[in-house]
N, C-alpha and C positions, 0 to 999 in steps of 0.2 A: 130819308132823302128830302131835300128842301130846294126850292127854286128861289134864286136870288137875282134881283134886278140890278144889272150893271150896264151902263152905256145904253140904256133904252131897251135892252133885251133881257131875256130870262136865261140864266145859266143853271144848269142842274149840277149840284155839288154832292157826290156820293159821300155818305158818312157824316153829313152835317146833321146836327140835332134838330129836332122839330121845335119850332118856336123861334122867337126873335133873338138873333145873336149879334145884332148891330153891324152886320155885313162882314164880320170877321170869322174866318174858318180856322180852327185850330187843328193841325194834323195830329194823328195819333202816333206817338213815338214807337219805333221798333223795339221789341223786347231783346235784350242783350243775350247773345248766345242762342237765339232761336231763328228759325227760318232756314230755307234751303241755301246751298252754297251760291255765292254771287249776289246775295241780297244783303242789304245793310242789316247788321246784327247777327249774321249767320256765324256759327262756330268755325273757327279756322281748323285746317288740318293739323294733325300732330306734327310738331316741328322736328327737324332732323336731329338736333341734340337729344330731344326726348326719345325718339326712336332708337338712337344709338344707346341711350341709357337703359331703356327697357330690354333691348337686345342683349346688352352686356349682362344684365342681371339674370336673364333667363338662360343664356348660354353657360355662364359660370355656375348657375345653380344646377344645371344638368350635369356638367362635368364634376361638380362637387358630389352630387349623389351617386354618380358613376364610381367615384373613388371609394365611396362607402360600401358598395355592393360588388366591386370588381373581384374581391377575393372568395365570393361565395362558390364559384364554380370549381376552384382548385385547392383552396386552403384546407378544407377538411381532409382531403386525401393526403396532402403534404404533411399535415400534422399527424395523421394516423401512421404514416411511414416513420415518424420519429418516436412512435409509441405513446402519443399524447391522447388521452381518453376524449371521448365525444362530449362529456360534461364539461371538461376544460375548454374545448373549442367552443361550446355554447357560451361559457362565461367570456371568452374573448370577443365573441360577436356582440354580446349583450353589453360589454363595457362601454361601447360607443354610446348606446342609447341611455345608459345610466348617467354617464358624465353630461350628456346634452340635457337630460331632464333636470339634474340639479343645478346646472350652470345657467339655464335659460332665464330664471327669475332675476338673476343679478347682472344681466347685460345692460339694463336700462341706465345704470349710473355711468358706465364707460361711453355709452352712446351719447349721453348729454355732455359729457366732458370733452370727448375726443372727436365727436362727429360721426354720423352715420356711414359716410364713405370710408373713412379711415378704419372703423371697426369692421366694415364689410371686407375690405381688402386684407386686414390683419387676420380675420377669421379664415379666408381662403388660403392665405400664405401659411397659416398654422397647420391647416389640413394638408397642404402641399408638402410641407416638411415632414410631417408625420407619415405621409404615404411614401415619401422617398426613403425614409428610414426603414420602412418595412422591406425594402429591396435587399437590404443587408442584414436583416434580423435573422434570417435562416443560417447565416454563417456562424452564429453562436452555437457552440457545441453542447453545452450543458443545458439540459431540458428546463431545469428550474429557472435559470437566467433567461432562457428563451421565452418561457411563458410569462415571466414578469415584464420583459421588454415588450411583448405583444400587448399585454394589458395596458402598459403605460402609453403605447402609441395609439391604441384605440381610444383611450381616455383623452389624449390630445386631439385626436380627430373629432370626438364628441364636443370638446370645448370649442374648437374652431367652428363646428357646425352650429352651435348655439349662437356664436357671435354673427356668423354669416347669414344665417336664416332669419334671425330677429332683425338685423339690420336691412336685410333685403325687403321685408315687408314695410319697414319704415321708409325706405327709399322709394318704393313704388307709390306709397301714399304721397310722398313729396313731389315726385316727378310728374304725375298726371292724376290728380285727385278726381277729375271729371269722369274717368273711365276706371275707377278703382276696382269695381267688381270684376270687370273683364280682365284687367291686368293681373289681379290675384288669381283668377282662374287660369290664365296662361302660365303663371308661376307654378301652379299645381301640376299643369300638364308637363312642364319641364322637369319637375321633381319625379313624376311618374316615369318619364322617359329615361332619366338617369338611372333609376332603380331597375328598369327593364333592360337597358342596353349594358349596364355594367357587367353582369355575369357573362353575357354573350362575348363582349369585347375581351373580358378577362380570360375566358377560355381560349379564345383565338390567340391572344398574345402569349399565354402560357404554353400553348402548343408550339409557337414559333420561337420563343426566347427563354422559356423556363420561368422560374419563380420570380425573377427580378424584373423582367420586362414590363409586366402589367403595372407594377408599382412606379417604375421609372416614368412610363408614359402618363399615368395619372398625375404624378407629381409635376411633370413638365407642363401638362395641360392646365393644372390649377395655378401654377406660377404665371403662365401667360394670362390666364383669366384675371388674376389679381392685378396685373399691370393694365389690362384692358379696362378694368373697373376703375382704376385710379385716373385713367385718361378720359374716360367717357362719362363718368357720373359727376353730377354737380357738387361743387364744394359747399358744404353746409356749415353754417356758423352755429355752434351750440349756444343756446341761450344761457344766461346766467342762472345759477342754481337758485330756485325759489323754495320757500317753505310752504308746504301744503297745509291748509287749514280745514278742520272739520266744520260742519254747519254751526256749531256753538262758538266758533272762533279759536278753539284750541288747536295747537299744531298736530298734524296727523303723524303718527308714528309708522314706519315701515312703508311698504308699497300699498298702493290702492288695490282693493280687492279685484277689480276688473283687470288690472295689469298682471296680477298673479295668475288669475285664471287663464288669461291669454298665453302667458309663458308656459303654464302647465300644459295647455292644449298642444303647444309646439313640442314639448318634451314627450308627451304621450304618443303623438304621432310619430316622432322620431324613434320611439321605443318599438313600435309595432311594425312599421314599414319595412325595415331590414329583415325582420323575422319572416315576412311573407316570401323572401327569396330563398329561405332554407328548405 
């Protein structure tokens, strides 16, 4: 604190450095993004478009995982009524996780080429179509064709899940990077809710409308979620392809190790979470 003489009086100026400043006081600039609301430099509240984008991601993520687990409560009994063994039912359930596991590492190239929003909506739409096809799969009389059709549809669901979930994490990072940890946590919450509510809703719909109704409802919900995603998520422009270099200056071949590990983590989680519902 320093006293400065101006107009014959002494004025106390807080924050002024001790020593001679030549009568000039330099204000301390406010830190960007810091301070309480209403103060210069304070962080603004999350904008409405960002809120809609995050809400769209979490709602569609929940419905997507409901579609994966909706058949847990009634499909084993329906398959047993057709004389299908429990081992075969287990393979039908696992096909989704296997397809998602192997597809996840290769989603990066379409994301860069077509954009995160388009890949996310395409993944939801693919899951929607595969779920809707399950509604008519039980009309196939031959058990061998029925099993092959179910395996194919679960594989398509897994492929769509790989696109949707990988793109969802990229979208969250792009929409609100400042609260990335919180937003990723909320996405995990919506994933858990989807796995938890799927069997309950599936059992209720099966009691009301038989085998077809649960898949029809999930397909319709995912189709609406894909439309909502296209309308609420920001349009992203994919950067031009670039050649990655190693430290020595030579072109890098394949995916970076950290990207492969991240994709494998998503695949492993998709492999084990549906099994917890059995």
